[in-house]
N, C-alpha and C positions, 0 to 999 in steps of 0.2 A: 633352359624352362624357368619362366618366372615364378616366384613364390605363389602369387594369386592363381596361376595355372594349375596348381596341384590339386585344388578342392573340387568337390561334386558340384557345390553351390557357391555362387559368388560371394566374395569376402566383403564385398561393398554394399550387400542388401541389407535393408532394415532388419534388424532382428530383436522382437521385444524382449526385455530382460524378464518381464513377469507377465503371465496372461491375465487379462481382465474379462470377468464373466460379462460384463456390461459393453465390452467393444466388440460391436457386430458390423464393424465397416466392411465393404466388400473385400477390400485388399487384405484386412487382417483375416477374414474368414478362409479365403483361399490360400493364404499363407499357412494357417493352422491345420489345413485339410492336407495340402500338399507336403508339407515338412514334418507332420506327425510321425513320431518314431513307435513302432509296435513292439511289444515283448510279449511273450506268452501268457503272463499274467495280464496284461492289458486285454488281449484279445477275448480270454476266458470272461474277464470281467464285463467287457462290451457285450458278449454274446449272452451272458446270463442276464443283463438288464434288457436286451432288445427282445429275448424270447419271451420274458415275463411280461414286458409292457403288451406285447401282442395277444399272449394267452396266459394269464396270471396263475403261475403254477404253485403259489401258495394261498394265504387267505388274507393278505393284507396289502397295502399299496404304497409302504415305505421303502426307498432305497437309501442305504447309507454308504458314502464314498469316503473312506479315510486313508490318510497318509501323512507322513511328517513333512513339515515345510520344505518345498522346494523338489517334492516326490512327483508333481504334475497333476495335482488334483484338479485345479480348475482348467487345466487343457484337457484332461481327460472328460470332464464334465461337459466342456464345449463340444468336444468330438461327439460324444454321445448325442448332443443335441442336435448336431449336424446330420448324424444318421437318421434322426427322426424328423428331420426339417423338409418339408414339402419341396423347397428349393434347392437343397444341398445333399438330400439322401443319397441320389444315384452317385455323385461323385465320391462322397464319403464311404460308402459301400464298396465302390470299386478299389479304393484304396485298401480298405480293410480286407477284402477278398484276396488283392495282389500280395498284401503283406503275409496273410496267412498261407497261401500257396507257396509263397516263396520260403517261408519258414518250415513247412511240411516236406519241401523238397530238399532244403539245404540243411537242416538241423537233424543230428542223429537221435537226440532224445525230444520227442514231443509229447511226452507222456501227460503232461498238463493239459494240452489241448484233448487229448483223446479221453482221459478221464471226464472232462467236462461235456463230452458230447459234441465238440465243435468240429465240424466237416465242412468241406467247400459246399456241398449240397444243402446243407442245412443254412450256412449264410447266403447263398443264393436265394433260397426259399424266403427268407427274412427280408432280403433286398426287394424281391418281387412284391411282398406284402406292404412294406413301407413305401415303395416307389409307386404303386400301382392301385392299391386299394385304400391304405391307412390315410387318415386326415388327423395331422397332429398338429396342436397349437401348444406353445411353450411361454412360459413366464419365468425369465432369468433375472436373478439380482444377487448381490452381494447384502445379506441382511443387515449388517452393520451400517451400510451406506444409506440405506432408506429407513432405518427406524427413527421414530419421532420420540425423542426423550421425554416430551411433555405430554404423550398419550397416556391413555389409562394403561396401566400396568397389568392390570388383571386381564386385558384382552390383547396384549402385544401381539402374539402371533397372528390372531384371527385379523386384526386391524392391519398389519403388514400385508397379509395375503390378499385380503380384500382390496385394499388400496392398489396392490401391484396387478391383481387382476383387473382392475377397473382401467389402468394404464393400459394393459394390453387391448382392451376393448377401445381405447381412443378416449377415455373419460380423464378427468383429472385424478391424480394420485394422493391427494392430501385433505380433501374435503369430501368425507363420505357422503354426507347428506345431500350435497349439491350433486354428487354423482348418481346417486341412487334415484333422487326425485325429479331431477331436472334433466340431466344429460340422458340417463337411461330411458325416460319417459319420452324424450324426444327420438331416441334411437328405437324404441318400440314401435312408434309410430312411423318410422322411416324417414324421419325430419332432420336427424342429428346433423348431418353434414350440410344439408340446407341451411340450418340454423347458424352453422360456424360460417357459411358463406356470406350469409346475411350480415352477421356480426361485422366481418370484415369489410362489407360494402359500407358500413357506417363508421368505418375508420378504427376499429379495434381488431385485435387478434385474441381470440377466445382462449386459446391455449396460453399463451403469453400473459394475458391480463387477468385470468380468471380468479386469482387471489384478491384482485382489487374489486371485481364484482361481487365476491363472496363477503368481503369486508364492508364495502361501503356503496357498492352500486347494484345490489341485488335487484332492486326494483326495476332498474333499466334492462337488466339482463332478462328478467320475467316478462317485461313488455315486448323485448324483441323476440322472445320465445313465442309469446302468445300470437304475435303478428305471423310467425312461420307456421304454427301449430295452434290455430283457434279452439282445438279440442281440450288444451292442457287447462286443468283446474289450478290458476296459479296462485288463488288465495291460500289454498291447502298446502301447495307447496312452499309458498313463501314460509308459513307457519312452522312446517316441518323443518325447513332449513335453518330457520331461525332458532329453532329449539334444539336443534341438532337431534332430532327425534329419529335416530337409528338404532335398532337393536343389534348390537355388535356381538353376537355369540356364535358359538361353532355351529350350532343348531340353523341359525339363519343363514350362514355363510354356506353351509353345506346345501341348503334349499335353493339359494341363489345359483350354486353350481349345477344342480340338479335341474333347474330351470333352463340354464344355458345348454346343457346336453339336451335336454327334451327339444329344444328349438333345433338342435343339429339333427336330431332323429335319424342316427348314423351309428351302428354298432361297431364300426370302424374307427370311429372317432375317439382320441385321446387328448386329455390336456395334463401338461406336466409342468409342475413348479419345480424348477431347479434353483436351490438356494445354497450360495456358498458361505463358507466359514461359520456354520451353524454352531459348533462347540465352543469356539471362540466367544460367539454371542451369548450362548447360554452361561458359560462359566460355572460358578457355584450356585446358581438360581435354580433351585427345586422346582419352583412355580412355573418358570419358563419351559422346562422340560414336560412337565404334566400339561401345559397347554399345547405343545407340539404333539404330545401323545392323543390327547382328545381330538384335535385337528384331524389326524392321520385316521383315527379309529372311526369317527363319524362320516368323513368323506369316503371311506370304504364301504360303510354300511348303506349309505344313500346312493352313491354313485356308481355302484356296481363295476368296481375295477376300471374304470374310464378315467378317473382323476388320480394322478399319481404325484407323490412329494419325494423328491430326490435331494438329498442333503450332503454336503462335503464338510468335512472336519479333519484335524489334526489327530485328534484321539479315536479310537474304536468306540462305538456305542457303551459297550461295557464299561470303558474308563470314564465316559461322561456320566454315566448312571452312578458309578462309584463316587465320584467326584461331589455330587450333589446330595450323597449321604443315602442313596438307594442301595437295594440288594439285587445281585445277579443271579443268586441262588435260590431265592425265595419266590415261587410263582404267584405268591399273592401280595407282594410288595406293589404298592401303587406305582411306584416310579419304575421299577424293574419291569412292569408289564410292556413299557415301551419296546423292549428287546424283540417282542413277538410282532409289533407293528412294522419293524423294519426287517423283514425277512430276506430281502434282496440285499446283499453285502458286496461292495467291491473295495478290496484292500489293495492299495498301492505300496505298501510297505516294503516289497521285495524290488521295487523299481527303482533302479540305480540312477541318480542324476548325472553321474560321471559318463554313463553309457549313452545316455540320452544326449547329452552334450556332443560327446564324441561323434554320434551318427548324425545329429542335426548340423552341427557347425563344421567339425573336422574331417567328416567322410571324404576320403580321397576318391579321384576318378581312378577306374579299374586299371587301364593302362599304366597310369602313373605309380600305382601300388607296386606293379611288376618292376618298372624301372628302378623304383626306389629299393625295392628288395635287392635287386641284381647290384646296384651301387653300393649297398650296404655290405654285401658279401666281397666286394673288390676292395672295399676301404675297412673293412672290419679290424684286421690287424692294427692299423694305423689308429682307429678309434680307441681300441682297448688300450694301446699304447699311451695315448694322450689321457685316458681317463685313469690310469695307473700314476701319471705324473701329477695331475691336479686333484686327485681325490684319495 
């Protein structure tokens, strides 16, 4: 038997050394679903998140996922997103249910699953809702990758969230005024795609050249927009873009989200912001944590549990609060109040990277394990003797 024939999965396949939240290519997604390794801790955390997004069992809309470097936070975040995805939810749920069933039949102690209320019937009910009824949109990004260091630091989180939400809608993700007053106006009139096609027919690529239009060819962009959508008030739009006249506040962003939800007109609709490596971004900046707290609070008040914010971090939320000088015991502490905004917690501290690697990379075929076990018994005495000589 050749070495490569020992293993369940081919040793010559591509294995990403680290999961990237932004890598959503078809091959990557399928690999991350098929090869995901479940533990009781992971199943409980997934169940807790999925059940709350469906029916909020708390009073706020924050999800905090923490684990040390290498514990699989980014992969966990992505797997949760696959369960929510209109495209991949059925496949992701099938894998989740199969793993849970296998665990319940094969492991002696499933106390963690039982205490969390995890059952196959509950998971199948969630699968049915997410696959057949729910309409979920997601905005996934690593916050350090999309942050503009030159932007107004007083509105850092709101600006990032708004820009990334605009990118999700097909607008640009760096010029908020252009997005709100031109791209959105065209979209509201049902003319945005027609506009981009028209721009392309003139020899330009709107998505690729938008920074050039914003910087020096705004009049040309507005002229083409007017030709596509004569109802546009381009003089007003020009003035607002040039003055960067956008109210970048938590209140304004929450109103934008509420408007989006109202257009959907569907109580089974959800939109989730998945933000990777938040604690590293916040560091010791108290103001950033307060901004995040305000954003989660207002979105909950305005959007009625239809907009969720999920953050991954190396630290627990309590550790992040303490690091910026907040109190985790004083309920009146302005920073410490964020603990109540993130009621859904998922800790991956107990997930062993060695176990994950063993299962994902080194798992052997069933018949091979039996053959190796028999071979070991036959050669055991010789191996012990060799070990004594050299060690």
